[in-house]
Every structure is written in structure tokens, then in C-alpha cells.
N, C-alpha and C positions, 0 to 999 in steps of 0.2 A: 504494500500500500504506500502511496506517495506521501511525502510530508504534508502536502496540502489536503489530501483526502482523509488522513487519520484524524486531525482535529475536527474536520467537518462532520465525520461520522459520529465522533464523540458528542458534538453539539446536538446533532439530530436525536441521538439516543437519550441525552439528558432532557431534551424538550419533550420527548415521548417515552417515559420509562416503560410503558407497556410493551413497546417495540423490542426492548431488550430482554423481556421475560418470556419464559416458555408458556404458551397458552394452555390453560387448563380446560378439561373437557367434562361437561356436566350432562348426566343422563336424567331427564325429568320424566318420571313414570306417572302416567295419567290415565284417566278413563276417557279414551279418545271418543269423541262424539257425544259425551255426556253433557248434561245441562250446564255444567260449569267449565266446559272446555275453553271458552273464551278467556276465563280468568287464568287458567294454566298457560294459555298463549301469551297473556300479558306478563306473567312471571318469566317465561322463557325470553321474551323480548327484553325485559329489564335485566336479566342476567347477561344477555348479549351486550347491553350497553356498558356493563362492568368489565367486558373483555373476555368473558367465558364463551367457549364454543358449546352450544346447547343442542342436544338431540332429544326429541320427544318420542316416547314409545308407549304403547298401550299397556294396560295393567296385566295382560297375560304374558308379558316378556319373561323369559327364563333367566333368573339371576346367574345361573351357571354359564350362560353364553356371553356375559358382559365382558368386553375387552376394550382397552384403550380409553378408560373412563377414570377420572380423578375424583368425582363426587356423584353419588346417587341422591336425587331429590325425590322422595316418595310423597306425592301429592295426596291430600285428603280426599280427592275425587276418586281415588282407587277404592273399590268396594272392599270393606273390611273383611267380609266373609270370604272374599276371593284372594286375599293377600297371600302371596307365595311365601312359604316358610323359608325358602332359600335366602330371602333378604336378611334374615336374622344372622346368618353366618358369613355373608359375603365380606371378603377382606378388602373392602373399599369404603372410604368414609361415606356416611349416610346421614341425611337430614330429613326430618318429617315434621308435619304439623297436625297429624291426625292422632288424637288421643287413643282411639280404638286400636291403633297399631302397636301401642307401647308394650302391651303384654306379649304380643306375637314376636316383637323384636327383643324381648327380655330386658327392656329398658325400665320397666316397672313390674309390680305384681299383677295379678290377674283380676282383682276385684274392681268391677266398675263402680264409679262414684266413691271409691275408697282409695284405690291405687292410681286411678286416672279418671278423667271426666271432663266436663265442660261447665262453665258458669255462664249465665245469661246476662246480657245488657251490662257490659263493663267497658271502660275506656282506659283504665289505669293499671300500671304495673308498679311494683316496688323493686327498684334495683338494689340488690343485696351484695353484689360483687363487682363494684365499679372498676377496680383495677384490671379485671380480666378483659382480654381483647374482645370477647363477645359482647361486652357492654358498650362497645363503640365509642368510648370516651364520655358517655353520659354520666352525670354525677349520681352518687348514691341517693336513694329516696324515690319519691314519686315520679313517674314518667307517664305522660299522656300519649298513648301509642295508637289510638284509633281516632279518626275524625268524628265519628259518632258511635254510640254504644253498639256493641255487638257481642256475640258469644266468644268466649276464650277457652281454648283447650289448656289442660294442665295435667301434670303427672306427679307422682310421689316416687322419685328415683331411688335407686339403690345407694349404698354408702360410698361407692366409688365415684359418684357423679359430682360434677361441679355445677352448682346452682347459680344462675346469673340474676334471675328475677322471679318474683312470686306474684300471684294475684293480689292486688291491693287489698289490705285488710284480712287476707287469708294466707298467712305465712307458710302453712303446711302444704299449699298447692303451688308447685313450681311451674312457672310459665315458660321459662327458658332454662334448659340445662343441657349438659353435655358430658360425654365420657371420653377420656383419652384411650387410645389403643392400649389394651391390656388391663384397663380398669375393671373392677368387679361391678357388673350390672346386677340384675335380679337373678334368682335361681342359681347363684354362684357362677353365672356365665361371665366369661371375660370378653370385653369388647374386642372384636376382631380388627377394628379400625375405629377411627373417631365416629361417635354417634351424637346427634344433636336433635333436641326437641324444641319446637317453637309453639307459639300460642295461637296460631291462626285457625281459620275454618275454611270451608270450601270456597267462599267468595270474599273473604275479608282482606285479601291482599290489596284490593283496590280501596280499602278503607283505612289503610295505614297512614298515620300522621308522619311528619318528617322524623320524629324520634323513633316511631315504629319502623320506618324504613331503614334508619341507621342500625337498629338492632337486627333486622333481617339481613342486611348486607354484611354486618359484622359476624353474624352466625355462619353465613355461607363461607366467608373468608377464613374463619377459624377452622371450620370443618374440612375445608379443602387444603389448608395451608401446609400440612405436613403429611400429605397422603403418601402411601407407599408407592414404589415404582409400579406403575400399572402393568397388568399382564399384556404381553405382546399379542397382536392379532394372530389368529390361527392361519 
């Protein structure tokens, strides 16, 4: 490289840091053609604006066939009764916002409304772990995460979890939590890769406030941040 081109390339990369980074690949598992498919499309488009390469697949996708993916996002539009048990053991970071999946993924116990559930008509979370990257720099205490009141998913995670936020006024209900790879989840299951739970519902992504969007983006970034070397294509 010439003496002229070297500083020019360095300048271009400093102006666009994303150009110097390896692009991360996200698999968004949805109920294709379902009533909330447009919301999942909005999520995919948003992730694209963050620089991720996003691929949408239907809920009947086989976890064992996944290749060249850095993060699996399991949408709540996937039917809980049809969720593939293979998502529980896949050694790729996974994020979801469906409370009914938490027991299937061994992220909580099995008792509905005790180990996981949903609250109605809420707008606020309580940030309990502000220093963690998933808090997105938001201060400890109350955070207004929805534009208008809506249902919020929650779980009661295992001892190996890191809790970021709880439902406002209900500290036993974790609204954002995650597991590091190797951390103990429920049933003495070890997390095969990072696992993250968010507080959303089928259509509440479009109801996120700026603070809520910050938490969403930060949870995605943390989940994908230290993914293992993804399996090569067959």
C-alpha cells in the first residue's frame, strides 16, 4: 500500500468503525405469515440499521441445521406449543421475549405465573444493575420503557442469571436478565451460550420508548458480543 493510501484508509475506517468490524449474523425465528409478522419485519429492519445481517425463518426451522449465525432471536410470535426443544441446547447465543418459552429453554422453572408470566398495563421498569452493558448506560431506578401501557413479560431466573431490570414495584419479577455461557440456569442446566430474556410481547416492539429501545439494542449487543466461533457451512 502506498504512503498516500495507508493514511487515507485509516481515515475512512475511523469515520466508519462498522466498516472495520466483522458483520454479525442474526437469525430471527418467527411465525411467518402470522398476524404479527409485520412487527417481526420491523424488528428485522431495525437490527439491519444497527449493522447486523438478519435472516428470517419460520418457526418450524430445525435448530440442528443452523450454520453461520452469531445470534438467534426467538420471537414471541412463535407458537409456544410448537417451540422446538433443540433451541434449548443450541450452542449459539439466544435472545427471546416470550415468557412461555422460558421453561422450555431452562431459563426459569416450569410454573406459570410463579416462575414466569406477564403483567398487564405497565410502562415502567426498575433498573437494578446499571453498570452492566445490558442496561445501556441508563441510571439505576425507574425507567419509562413503553410509550403507552402494555403487557410485560417476566421470569424468575435461576441463581446463575444476571438480572438487569425488574417490573416496577415487583422486584421478584425480572424483566431483563441474562446468562453467561456456562452459567447455571434452571434444572441445573448450564447455558450452552449466552441467553437473554426481554420484557416485550408480540407487538410491543413498536411501543418502545427511547429508553426501551436502548435496553433492547443493548441486550442484543451483549448477547451477540462474545459469541463462539460459529459453525462452518456444510
